[in-house]
C-alpha positions in Angstrom: 0.0 0.0 0.0 2.9 2.3 -0.5 5.7 3.5 1.7 4.8 4.0 5.3 4.9 7.6 6.6 6.0 8.8 10.0 3.9 7.3 12.8 3.5 4.0 11.1 0.6 5.1 8.9 0.1 5.0 5.1 -0.6 8.3 3.4 -3.4 7.9 0.9 -4.5 10.7 -1.4 -4.3 13.5 1.2 -6.0 11.5 3.9 -4.4 9.3 6.5 -5.7 5.8 6.5 -4.8 3.6 9.5 -2.2 1.0 8.8 -3.8 -2.4 8.1 -2.1 -3.8 11.2 -2.2 -1.7 14.3 -0.5 -3.2 17.4 -0.8 -6.6 15.9 -4.4 -6.3 15.1 -5.9 -5.9 11.7 -8.0 -2.8 11.0 -11.6 -3.9 11.4 -15.1 -2.5 11.1 -14.8 -0.5 14.2 -11.6 1.3 13.0 -13.2 2.1 9.6 -16.4 3.4 11.2 -14.4 5.6 13.6 -12.3 7.0 10.8 -15.3 7.8 8.6 -17.2 9.3 11.5 -14.3 11.7 12.2 -14.2 12.6 8.5 -17.9 13.5 8.6 -17.5 15.8 11.5 -14.3 17.3 10.0 -16.0 18.5 6.8 -18.8 21.1 6.4 -20.8 19.0 4.0 -22.5 16.9 6.7 -23.4 20.0 8.7 -24.9 21.7 5.7 -26.9 18.7 4.7 -28.0 18.2 8.3 -29.0 21.8 8.7 -31.1 21.7 5.5 -32.8 18.6 6.7 -33.6 20.1 10.1 -34.8 23.4 8.5 -37.1 21.7 6.1 -38.6 19.4 8.7 -39.0 22.4 11.0 -40.9 24.4 8.4 -43.4 21.6 7.7 -43.7 20.9 11.4 -44.9 24.4 12.0 -47.3 24.1 9.1 -48.7 20.9 10.6 -49.2 22.2 14.2 -50.7 25.5 13.1 -53.2 24.0 10.7 -56.9 24.0 11.7 -57.8 21.0 13.9 -54.1 20.1 14.3 -53.3 17.4 16.8 -50.3 17.1 19.1 -48.7 14.3 17.1 -45.4 13.4 15.5 -47.1 12.0 12.4 -46.3 15.1 10.4 -42.7 15.0 11.5 -42.3 11.3 10.6 -44.0 11.7 7.3 -41.9 14.7 6.2 -38.7 13.5 7.7 -39.0 10.2 5.9 -39.6 12.1 2.6 -36.5 14.2 3.1 -34.4 11.1 4.1 -34.9 10.0 0.5 -32.5 12.8 -0.4 -30.5 13.0 2.8 -29.3 9.4 2.9 -27.8 9.4 -0.7 -26.1 12.7 0.1 -24.6 11.3 3.2 -23.3 8.1 1.5 -22.4 9.3 -2.0 -18.8 10.0 -1.2 -18.1 6.9 1.0 -17.1 4.6 -1.9 -17.4 6.9 -4.9 -14.6 9.2 -3.6 -12.4 6.2 -2.8 -12.8 5.0 -6.4 -12.1 8.5 -7.9 -8.9 8.9 -5.8 -7.8 5.4 -6.5 -7.7 4.6 -2.7 -10.4 1.9 -3.0 -8.1 -0.4 -4.9 -5.4 0.1 -2.3 -8.0 -0.7 0.4 -9.3 -3.8 -1.3 -5.9 -5.2 -1.9 -5.1 -4.9 1.8 -6.0 -7.6 4.3 -9.2 -5.7 5.2 -12.2 -7.7 4.1 -14.8 -6.2 1.7 -17.6 -6.6 4.2 -15.6 -4.8 6.9 -15.1 -1.8 4.6 -18.8 -1.6 3.7 -20.1 -2.2 7.2 -17.7 0.2 8.7 -18.6 3.0 6.4 -22.3 2.1 6.7 -22.1 2.4 10.5 -20.5 5.8 10.3 -23.3 7.1 8.0 -25.9 5.6 10.4 -24.4 7.4 13.4 -24.5 10.7 11.5 -28.1 10.1 10.5 -29.1 9.2 14.1 -27.5 12.4 15.3 -29.4 14.4 12.8 -32.7 12.7 13.6 -32.0 13.1 17.3 -32.0 16.9 16.9 -35.6 16.8 15.7 -36.6 15.7 19.2 -36.6 19.4 19.9 -39.9 19.5 17.9 -41.2 16.7 20.1 -40.3 18.8 23.2 -42.4 21.6 21.8 -45.4 19.3 21.5 -45.1 18.5 25.2 -44.8 22.1 26.1 -47.8 23.3 24.2 -49.9 20.1 24.1 -50.5 16.6 25.5 -49.2 14.2 22.8 -49.5 10.4 23.2 -46.0 9.0 23.9 -46.7 5.7 22.2 -46.9 7.0 18.7 -43.9 9.2 19.3 -41.7 6.2 20.2 -43.0 4.1 17.4 -42.8 6.9 14.9 -39.1 7.5 15.7 -38.4 3.8 15.6 -39.9 3.7 12.1 -38.0 6.7 11.1 -34.7 5.1 12.2 -35.5 1.9 10.4 -36.5 3.8 7.3 -33.2 5.7 7.4 -31.2 2.5 8.0 -32.7 1.0 4.8 -32.2 4.3 2.9 -28.5 4.4 3.8 -28.0 0.8 2.6 -29.5 1.8 -0.8 -27.3 4.9 -0.8 -24.2 2.7 -0.2 -25.0 0.7 -3.3 -25.3 3.9 -5.3 -21.9 5.0 -4.0 -20.3 1.7 -5.1 -21.6 1.9 -8.6 -19.9 5.1 -9.8 -16.8 7.1 -9.0 -18.9 10.2 -9.6 -20.5 11.4 -6.4 -23.4 13.1 -8.2 -24.2 10.0 -10.2 -24.0 7.9 -7.0 -26.5 10.3 -5.3 -28.8 10.3 -8.2 -28.8 6.5 -8.4 -29.6 6.2 -4.7 -32.4 8.8 -4.9 -33.9 7.1 -7.9 -34.0 3.7 -6.2 -35.5 5.3 -3.0 -38.2 7.2 -4.9 -39.2 4.0 -6.7 -39.3 1.9 -3.5 -41.1 4.7 -1.6 -43.9 5.3 -4.1 -44.2 1.9 -5.8 -47.6 1.5 -4.0 -49.0 4.2 -6.3 -48.7 1.7 -9.2 -50.6 -0.7 -6.9 -53.5 1.7 -7.0 -54.0 1.2 -10.7 -53.7 -2.6 -10.7 -55.8 -5.1 -8.8 -55.5 -8.4 -7.0 -52.2 -10.0 -6.0 -50.1 -7.5 -8.0 -51.5 -4.6 -6.0 -50.8 -6.4 -2.7 -47.2 -7.2 -3.8 -46.6 -3.6 -4.8 -48.0 -2.3 -1.5 -45.8 -4.7 0.4 -42.7 -3.4 -1.4 -43.5 0.3 -0.6 -41.3 1.9 2.1 -44.0 4.5 2.7 -46.7 2.0 3.3 -44.6 0.3 6.0 -43.6 3.5 7.8 -47.2 4.7 7.8 -48.0 2.1 10.5 -45.2 3.4 12.8 -46.4 7.0 12.5 -49.9 5.9 13.6 -48.4 4.2 16.7 -48.5 0.6 15.3 -45.3 -1.4 15.5 -45.8 -4.2 12.9 -43.2 -7.0 13.1 -43.5 -7.5 9.4 -42.6 -3.8 8.8 -39.6 -4.1 11.1 -38.4 -7.2 9.2 -39.0 -5.4 5.9 -36.8 -2.4 6.7 -34.0 -4.5 8.2 -34.1 -7.0 5.3 -34.0 -4.1 2.8 -30.9 -2.6 4.5 -29.3 -6.1 4.6 -30.0 -6.8 1.0 -28.5 -3.6 -0.3 -25.5 -3.8 2.0 -25.0 -7.3 0.6 -25.3 -6.0 -3.0 -22.7 -3.3 -2.1 -20.3 -5.9 -0.8 -20.7 -7.9 -4.0 -20.2 -4.8 -6.1 -16.8 -4.3 -4.3 -15.9 -7.9 -4.8 -16.3 -7.6 -8.6 -13.7 -4.9 -8.5 -11.1 -7.4 -7.4 -11.5 -9.2 -10.7 -11.4 -6.1 -13.0 
């Protein structure tokens, strides 16, 4: 991986990447996640994207609670936040693998003893931590609900659980987009396109009937998160989001594996 620099580290395209072996231990998922998390907080992009997300959810939160016959509920927050996550998740993940490809550091990483799944899972965990931090800030809106109303705690807890699961699946999809192209914009567009399709596929179900309609409804991310925002925790919806995240993480790993043979 090139000549080691001072401090026993390899310098890779302007960024220090931990040496594959550190104190006799191979760099693993934890080290990669820690490195990527630090990079998120060291660049303004994550703060800008997060601020935009919070501003937009805040605007629509105000619209919802000031509307006639408005209820003290997080349903509006969950609905709008899940919509904006369609764009937020690919923006958070677009550089994770695409930038490595563009700079040529991905090949160095893949030819090191670090396993493909460790690279993908490590980067995925870092993006998930950032997403959780951004979503956590929206709890300020929940606090306002308690200050000015008497919301039901059950739907709040289930709504945020659904939002986290939705975000976890969206990040997995964004990771696949980042592995496909070395262009970050292309990676983001691919992720957004897949998310839009999986979020609104139930609309096609509205123009067909029978089994086809049921299948399309079952594939819709929006249909599954709707239960959470109503205070219903459906096991099948939990499994759906976790499975969706797992499938796209697996596809991302396979995408990286194919690069070893190019």
